C-alpha positions as CSV (number, residue, x, y, z in Angstrom):
1,M,64.4,-10.1,97.2
2,F,64.8,-10.9,93.8
3,G,61.3,-13.7,93.7
4,K,60.5,-17.0,95.2
5,R,62.3,-20.1,94.0
6,G,60.8,-22.8,95.3
7,N,58.2,-25.0,94.0
8,D,55.8,-22.4,93.6
9,G,58.3,-20.7,90.9
10,P,56.3,-20.7,86.9
11,S,56.0,-24.0,86.4
12,R,54.5,-24.5,82.9
13,P,54.8,-27.8,81.2
14,A,57.7,-28.4,78.7
15,G,56.5,-31.1,76.0
16,G,58.7,-32.7,73.4
17,A,62.2,-33.8,73.8
18,I,63.4,-31.0,75.8
19,T,61.8,-32.0,79.8
20,A,62.8,-35.2,80.7
21,P,60.9,-38.0,82.8
22,P,64.1,-39.6,85.2
23,P,64.9,-37.2,87.6
24,P,68.0,-35.7,87.6
25,Q,70.1,-37.8,88.9
26,Q,71.0,-39.6,85.4
27,Q,72.5,-36.9,84.4
28,P,75.7,-38.8,83.5
29,V,73.5,-40.6,81.4
30,S,74.1,-37.7,78.8
31,I,76.2,-38.3,76.3
32,Q,78.4,-35.6,73.6
33,P,80.3,-35.6,71.3
34,P,81.2,-32.6,70.2
35,P,81.1,-29.7,72.6
36,L,79.7,-27.3,69.4
37,A,77.1,-26.4,70.8
38,P,75.0,-28.1,74.5
39,V,72.1,-30.0,73.7
40,P,69.4,-32.0,75.8
41,V,70.0,-35.8,76.6
42,L,66.8,-36.9,74.7
43,Q,66.2,-36.4,71.1
44,E,63.2,-37.5,68.8
45,P,63.7,-40.7,66.1
46,A,63.9,-38.0,63.5
47,R,66.6,-35.7,64.5
48,E,68.4,-39.2,65.3
49,A,68.1,-40.7,61.2
50,Q,69.6,-37.1,60.4
51,P,73.3,-38.5,58.7
52,A,75.2,-36.0,61.0
53,R,78.1,-37.8,62.2
54,P,79.9,-38.4,58.6
55,A,79.8,-35.4,57.2
56,V,82.4,-32.4,58.2
57,T,82.4,-30.2,56.0
58,A,79.2,-28.9,53.9
59,P,77.1,-30.9,56.1
60,Q,77.9,-28.8,59.3
61,P,76.0,-25.8,58.5
62,R,72.7,-27.6,58.6
63,R,74.2,-29.9,61.5
64,R,74.5,-27.2,63.8
65,T,71.1,-25.7,63.1
66,A,68.7,-28.5,64.3
67,R,70.8,-29.3,67.6
68,S,70.7,-26.0,68.2
69,E,67.4,-25.9,68.3
70,D,66.5,-28.0,70.8
71,Y,68.8,-26.2,73.1
72,Y,67.1,-22.7,71.9
73,A,63.9,-24.6,72.7
74,T,65.7,-25.4,76.5
75,K,66.8,-22.3,76.8
76,S,63.3,-20.1,76.2
77,Q,61.7,-22.3,78.7
78,V,64.3,-21.0,81.6
79,F,64.8,-18.0,79.7
80,S,60.5,-17.8,80.6
81,A,60.6,-19.1,84.3
82,L,63.9,-16.7,84.7
83,I,62.0,-13.3,83.7
84,D,58.5,-14.4,85.4
85,T,60.1,-15.0,88.9
86,I,62.9,-12.5,89.0
87,D,62.5,-8.9,90.1
88,L,63.7,-6.5,87.0
89,S,63.8,-3.4,88.9
90,Q,65.8,-5.4,92.2
91,L,68.4,-7.1,89.5
92,A,69.4,-3.2,88.0
93,K,71.0,-2.2,91.5
94,L,73.0,-4.8,92.0
95,D,77.1,-4.5,89.4
96,S,77.6,-6.4,86.5
97,E,79.3,-9.5,89.3
98,S,76.9,-9.6,91.6
99,A,73.9,-9.5,88.9
100,R,75.6,-12.5,87.0
101,E,75.7,-14.8,90.2
102,E,71.8,-14.1,90.9
103,I,71.1,-14.6,87.7
104,R,73.1,-18.4,87.9
105,D,71.3,-18.9,91.2
106,I,67.5,-18.5,90.4
107,V,68.8,-20.1,86.5
108,N,70.8,-23.4,88.7
109,D,67.6,-23.5,90.6
110,I,65.1,-23.3,86.8
111,I,66.8,-25.8,85.9
112,T,66.7,-28.5,89.2
113,I,62.6,-27.9,89.6
114,K,61.7,-28.6,86.6
115,N,64.2,-31.7,85.9
116,Y,65.9,-30.5,82.6
117,A,69.1,-33.2,82.9
118,M,71.8,-31.8,81.6
119,S,75.7,-32.3,82.1
120,I,77.5,-30.0,83.5
121,S,79.1,-28.4,80.9
122,E,75.7,-28.0,78.9
123,Q,74.0,-26.5,82.0
124,E,77.3,-24.0,82.0
125,E,77.4,-22.4,79.1
126,L,72.9,-22.1,79.2
127,L,74.6,-20.1,82.2
128,E,76.3,-18.4,80.5
129,D,74.0,-17.3,77.5
130,I,71.2,-16.3,79.5
131,C,73.8,-14.4,81.2
132,N,74.4,-12.2,78.4
133,D,71.0,-12.0,76.8
134,V,69.3,-10.4,80.2
135,L,72.8,-8.5,81.0
136,G,74.9,-7.9,77.0
137,Y,74.7,-8.4,73.9
138,G,73.4,-12.4,74.1
139,P,75.0,-13.8,71.3
140,L,77.1,-11.8,70.3
141,E,79.2,-11.0,74.0
142,P,82.4,-14.3,72.6
143,L,82.9,-12.7,69.5
144,L,83.0,-9.2,71.4
145,A,85.6,-10.8,73.5
146,R,87.8,-11.7,71.3
147,D,90.6,-9.4,70.4
148,D,91.5,-10.9,67.5
149,I,88.8,-10.3,65.3
150,A,88.1,-7.3,63.2
151,D,84.7,-7.9,62.3
152,I,81.4,-9.4,63.1
153,M,78.8,-10.3,60.4
154,V,76.0,-11.0,60.9
155,N,73.1,-11.9,58.5
156,G,69.9,-12.7,59.8
157,A,69.5,-15.2,63.1
158,G,70.7,-18.0,61.5
159,Q,74.2,-16.6,60.0
160,T,77.1,-15.3,61.4
161,F,80.4,-14.7,60.5
162,I,84.3,-13.0,61.6
163,E,87.0,-11.5,59.8
164,V,90.1,-13.2,61.2
165,N,93.6,-11.7,60.3
166,G,92.3,-10.6,57.1
167,K,90.0,-13.2,56.1
168,I,86.2,-13.9,56.9
169,E,84.9,-17.4,57.6
170,E,81.6,-18.4,59.1
171,S,81.5,-18.2,62.9
172,E,78.9,-21.5,65.0
173,I,77.1,-18.6,66.4
174,R,73.2,-18.2,66.5
175,F,71.1,-16.1,67.2
176,R,67.2,-17.9,68.5
177,D,65.3,-16.2,66.7
178,N,64.9,-12.2,64.4
179,G,63.0,-11.8,67.4
180,Q,65.7,-11.8,69.4
181,L,68.4,-10.6,66.8
182,L,67.0,-6.6,66.4
183,S,66.2,-6.9,69.9
184,I,69.8,-6.6,70.7
185,C,70.6,-4.5,68.1
186,Q,67.4,-2.0,69.1
187,R,69.7,-2.3,72.4
188,I,72.8,-0.8,70.4
189,V,71.5,1.7,69.1
190,S,69.1,2.9,71.9
191,Q,72.7,3.4,73.9
192,V,74.3,6.2,71.9
193,G,70.6,7.7,71.8
194,R,69.5,6.3,68.4
195,R,66.5,3.8,67.2
196,V,65.8,1.4,65.2
197,D,62.8,0.4,63.4
198,E,60.4,-0.3,60.8
199,S,59.7,3.5,60.4
200,S,63.5,3.9,61.0
201,P,65.3,0.8,59.6
202,I,68.8,2.6,59.0
203,C,70.9,3.0,61.5
204,D,74.5,3.3,62.5
205,A,76.3,3.7,66.1
206,R,79.0,2.1,68.1
207,L,79.7,0.4,71.5
208,P,81.1,2.5,74.7
209,D,84.5,0.8,73.1
210,G,84.5,2.6,70.0
211,S,83.3,0.2,68.2
212,R,81.3,1.3,64.8
213,V,78.1,-0.5,64.9
214,N,75.3,-0.6,61.1
215,V,72.4,-1.9,61.2
216,I,69.7,-2.4,59.0
217,A,66.5,-4.1,60.0
218,P,63.5,-5.2,57.6
219,P,61.2,-4.1,56.3
220,L,64.6,-3.1,53.9
221,A,66.9,-6.6,55.0
222,I,64.3,-9.6,54.3
223,D,66.0,-12.0,55.6
224,G,66.0,-10.4,59.6
225,A,67.9,-7.5,61.0
226,A,71.8,-7.9,59.8
227,L,73.9,-6.2,61.9
228,T,77.9,-5.1,60.9
229,I,80.1,-4.5,63.2
230,R,83.9,-2.7,63.1
231,K,85.6,-4.0,65.8
232,F,88.0,-1.9,67.7
233,K,90.7,-3.9,69.6
234,K,90.9,-3.1,73.2
235,D,94.7,-2.9,73.4
236,K,95.0,0.4,70.5
237,L,97.8,-0.4,67.7
238,T,100.6,1.8,67.6
239,L,103.0,2.8,64.9
240,D,105.3,0.7,66.9
241,Q,103.0,-2.5,66.5
242,L,102.1,-1.5,63.1
243,V,106.0,-1.3,61.6
244,K,106.6,-5.3,63.8
245,F,103.4,-6.1,61.8
246,G,104.5,-5.1,58.5
247,A,102.7,-2.7,57.3
248,I,105.4,0.7,57.6
249,T,108.7,0.0,57.9
250,P,110.6,1.1,61.2
251,E,111.9,4.7,59.2
252,G,108.8,5.6,57.8
253,A,107.5,5.1,61.1
254,T,110.2,7.9,61.8
255,L,108.4,10.3,59.2
256,L,104.6,9.5,60.5
257,Q,105.5,10.5,63.8
258,I,107.7,13.7,62.6
259,I,104.5,15.2,60.4
260,G,102.3,14.3,62.8
261,R,104.3,16.3,65.0
262,V,105.1,19.2,63.0
263,R,101.3,20.2,62.2
264,C,101.6,18.9,58.8
265,N,97.8,19.3,57.8
266,V,97.6,15.3,56.8
267,V,94.5,13.9,54.4
268,I,94.3,9.3,55.4
269,S,93.7,7.6,52.0
270,G,92.4,4.3,51.8
271,G,89.7,1.7,51.1
272,T,87.1,-0.1,53.5
273,G,88.6,-2.0,56.0
274,S,92.2,-0.7,55.6
275,G,92.8,0.6,58.7
276,K,92.3,4.6,57.7
277,T,91.0,5.3,61.5
278,T,93.6,2.7,63.4
279,L,96.4,4.8,61.9
280,L,94.4,8.2,62.3
281,N,94.1,7.3,66.0
282,C,98.2,5.9,65.6
283,L,99.4,9.6,63.9
284,T,97.7,11.6,66.7
285,R,99.6,10.1,70.0
286,Y,102.6,12.2,68.9
287,I,100.2,15.8,69.0
288,D,101.8,18.1,71.7
289,L,99.8,17.3,75.2
290,T,99.3,21.0,75.4
291,E,96.8,21.3,72.4
292,R,93.1,21.5,71.9
293,I,91.6,18.7,70.0
294,I,88.4,19.1,68.1
295,T,87.1,15.6,67.2
296,C,83.5,15.4,64.8
297,E,82.5,11.7,63.2
298,D,79.8,10.1,62.9
299,S,80.3,7.5,65.4
300,A,82.7,8.5,67.9
301,E,85.3,6.1,67.6
302,L,88.8,8.4,67.7
303,Q,90.5,7.4,71.6
304,L,93.1,10.4,72.2
305,Q,95.1,10.5,74.7
306,Q,96.1,13.9,74.8
307,P,94.0,15.6,78.3
308,H,92.4,18.7,76.1
309,V,89.9,16.7,73.7
310,V,86.6,17.5,72.6
311,R,84.6,15.1,70.7
312,L,81.5,16.3,68.4
313,E,79.1,13.6,67.4
314,T,76.5,13.6,64.0
315,R,72.2,13.6,64.9
316,P,70.6,12.0,62.8
317,P,66.8,13.3,62.0
318,N,64.2,12.4,64.4
319,I,60.8,10.4,63.8
320,E,59.5,13.5,62.6
321,G,62.3,14.1,60.3
322,E,63.9,17.1,62.0
323,G,67.0,17.9,64.6
324,E,70.1,16.7,61.9
325,I,73.4,17.5,62.4
326,T,75.4,17.0,59.4
327,M,79.0,16.3,59.6
328,R,78.8,20.4,57.4
329,D,77.5,21.9,60.8
330,L,80.2,20.3,63.1
331,V,82.6,20.9,60.9
332,K,81.7,24.9,60.8
333,N,80.9,25.2,64.4
334,C,84.6,24.2,65.4
335,L,86.1,27.2,63.9
336,R,83.6,29.0,66.6
337,M,85.3,26.7,69.2
338,R,89.4,28.2,69.9
339,P,91.1,24.4,67.7
340,E,94.3,24.2,67.3
341,R,93.3,20.9,65.8
342,I,90.3,19.4,63.3
343,I,90.6,15.8,62.6
344,V,87.6,14.4,60.7
345,G,86.8,10.8,61.6
346,E,85.3,10.3,58.0
347,V,85.3,12.9,54.7
348,R,82.7,12.2,53.0
349,G,80.3,14.7,51.7
350,P,80.5,19.2,51.4
351,E,81.9,19.1,55.2
352,V,85.4,18.8,53.0
353,F,85.5,22.4,51.9
354,D,84.7,23.2,55.0
355,L,88.3,21.3,56.6
356,L,89.7,23.5,53.6
357,Q,89.3,26.0,55.2
358,A,90.2,25.6,58.3
359,M,93.5,23.6,57.5
360,N,94.2,27.0,55.7
361,T,92.8,29.6,58.1
362,G,95.7,29.0,61.1
363,H,94.2,24.9,61.9
364,D,98.0,23.6,60.7
365,G,97.7,20.3,62.0
366,S,93.9,19.1,60.8
367,M,94.1,15.6,59.3
368,G,90.9,13.8,58.3
369,T,89.9,10.2,56.5
370,I,88.7,9.5,53.3
371,H,87.8,6.2,51.0
372,S,90.1,6.5,47.9
373,N,92.0,4.1,45.8
374,S,95.6,6.7,45.4
375,P,97.0,10.0,46.6
376,R,95.7,10.7,42.6
377,E,92.5,9.4,43.4
378,C,91.9,10.9,47.0
379,L,92.6,14.6,44.9
380,N,89.8,14.1,42.5
381,R,87.5,13.0,45.4
382,I,87.7,16.3,47.4
383,E,86.9,17.9,44.3
384,S,83.6,15.6,43.4
385,M,82.8,16.1,47.4
386,I,83.5,20.1,47.3
387,A,81.3,19.8,43.6
388,M,78.6,17.5,45.6
389,G,77.7,20.4,48.1
390,G,76.8,22.8,44.8
391,F,79.7,25.4,45.2
392,T,80.1,26.9,42.0
393,L,83.9,27.8,42.2
394,P,86.1,27.6,39.1
395,A,87.9,23.9,39.1
396,K,91.1,25.8,39.3
397,T,90.3,27.5,42.0
398,V,89.2,24.9,44.0
399,R,92.4,22.7,42.9
400,E,94.4,26.2,44.3
401,I,92.7,25.7,47.6
402,V,93.4,22.1,48.4
403,S,97.4,22.1,46.9
404,G,97.4,24.8,49.9
405,S,95.7,23.1,52.3
406,V,96.6,19.8,52.8
407,D,100.3,18.8,53.4
408,V,100.2,15.1,53.1
409,I,98.7,12.2,52.0
410,V,99.6,8.4,53.4
411,Q,97.6,6.3,51.9
412,A,96.9,3.1,53.4
413,A,95.9,-0.2,51.7
414,R,94.2,-4.1,52.4
415,L,96.4,-6.2,50.2
416,R,94.4,-9.4,48.2
417,D,95.8,-12.0,51.1
418,G,94.7,-9.6,54.0
419,S,97.6,-8.0,55.3
420,R,97.5,-4.5,55.3
421,R,100.2,-2.1,54.2
422,I,101.0,1.4,53.9
423,T,101.3,1.8,50.1
424,H,102.3,5.5,49.8
425,I,103.7,8.9,51.7
426,T,103.2,11.1,49.3
427,E,103.4,15.2,49.5
428,V,100.8,17.9,48.2
429,V,103.5,20.2,46.7
430,G,101.5,22.8,45.1
431,M,100.2,24.1,41.6
432,E,101.5,23.7,38.2
433,G,99.4,25.1,36.0
434,D,96.0,24.1,36.4
435,V,98.0,20.0,37.5
436,I,98.3,19.6,41.2
437,I,102.1,18.6,41.4
438,T,102.6,16.1,44.2
439,Q,106.1,14.2,45.0
440,D,105.9,10.5,46.9
441,L,108.2,10.2,49.5
442,M,108.0,6.6,50.5
443,R,106.4,4.1,47.7
444,Y,105.4,0.5,48.7
445,E,106.3,-2.3,45.6
446,I,104.6,-5.7,45.6
447,E,107.7,-8.0,44.5
448,G,105.5,-11.5,43.7
449,E,103.4,-14.3,46.3
450,D,104.9,-17.2,48.4
451,A,103.8,-20.3,48.4
452,N,101.6,-20.2,51.2
453,G,100.3,-16.8,49.2
454,K,101.3,-14.1,51.2
455,I,101.9,-11.2,49.2
456,I,106.0,-10.3,49.2
457,G,107.5,-6.5,49.1
458,R,109.0,-3.7,50.6
459,H,108.7,0.0,51.3
460,K,111.2,1.7,49.1
461,S,112.4,5.7,49.0
462,T,111.4,7.4,46.3
463,G,115.5,8.9,46.6
464,I,114.2,12.9,48.1
465,G,116.2,14.2,50.4
466,K,114.1,17.7,51.4
467,P,110.3,17.8,51.5
468,Y,108.3,20.4,51.3
469,F,108.1,20.2,54.7
470,W,111.6,20.9,56.0
471,D,111.1,23.9,56.3
472,R,108.3,23.2,59.2
473,A,110.1,20.2,60.7
474,R,113.0,23.0,61.1
475,Y,110.4,25.6,63.2
476,F,109.8,22.5,65.1
477,G,113.3,21.0,65.9
478,E,112.8,18.1,63.8
479,D,114.9,18.9,60.5
480,K,117.6,16.6,61.7
481,R,116.1,13.4,62.4
482,L,114.0,14.0,58.9
483,A,117.2,13.6,57.3
484,E,118.0,10.7,59.3
485,A,115.3,9.0,58.7
486,L,115.7,9.7,54.3
487,D,119.1,8.8,54.8
488,Q,118.2,4.9,56.0
489,M,115.2,5.0,54.1
490,E,117.7,5.7,50.8
491,A,119.7,3.0,52.0
492,Q,117.2,0.4,53.2
493,S,115.7,0.8,49.0
494,K,119.3,-0.4,47.7
């Protein structure tokens, strides 16, 4: 069904150190000391002259590249033979598992016909790579399968970095060439109806699980396409898990639960990689199941568990420069969709004015995230973004709108040891003259670091026993739980 597998299949000659004259019975001769990257048995004399063994740290990337050249040459020939043999239209009709089995069968036949001398481990790795190339995202698949990776950063075909436990390290993953990398980037963005090429070299997209993707392609990226993936965990984090990680205390988590439950208007503030979207996902878990929620995002990342959710996503302009749908267009349209809560994934422009208007006109419990480094800076950023929209309003009027709309600012931070903490839970109280008045309910104070460089600190209550949203909590029947949480926070701070 999928093409011939006999000797009349593709038989272009394989040259250099890739083909092995002996028959496949000599497979046990192959010797591979480290299981890092597979390589054919025969090597050119020039390669053996490279002093790759003694060095352990610095020369490692160079040694990996030299071995990978042979591997990718072999893989390229097998892949070309596979494409000549297989019927892709029939393959597309199969489910993923059946398609993988079919590809593995054909690749095994090709390896046998071509007389490649490969060990079993080499052959298995080659099979897996080719299956990923045909059905998935190629070399990215092993990284996407790992749940401990937060970010994947591909800097051209030969260099890939990952973030694990808050630290960036180089991965051994590499691509065959920049063409393969760009092809995989195009495959990713095309799934959400977007494109990346020379005429449109910058693109934001997402993976099916919501992981955020950014691609910048040549000619803007000089050394090959730069691909960045902010990866989401398969098991979504909850406030209870954040407590286990030390990001917040149990009493602070209870306070956040109440804030999400009683329809406070919340802005989550923080720097890049501080966990704003994760925290927003956590807070939305406490929204009542009967509420109608509308989310607006550049790339759909939020994964709400409520049954009544409408997800909206912006759209870039087409090749003629037309058809763009901005975040502001989405937020303005939300007001016509009878929302009870509006969730904006990331506020970064004039749409903040429309969101504030929604918060102030009956859509209590709306939420959004903003890039800033402190609650006070967050308020200044909101003012600046309103000015960016061309609104010619007096500064005092803008601040009155902000103070009348935002109830709580939750500040997240990524510390220098890679850990993430919720550093402030801050109320917006009102105005005093021309100044917006805020009060902290909880702060995170750094006390030092241990011998391993880990930050030592603790969350402390500021001693406020009756927050400004007390009446709202009493309306929802959460006043007793709120009082207990505040009392426990104060007791823990002594």
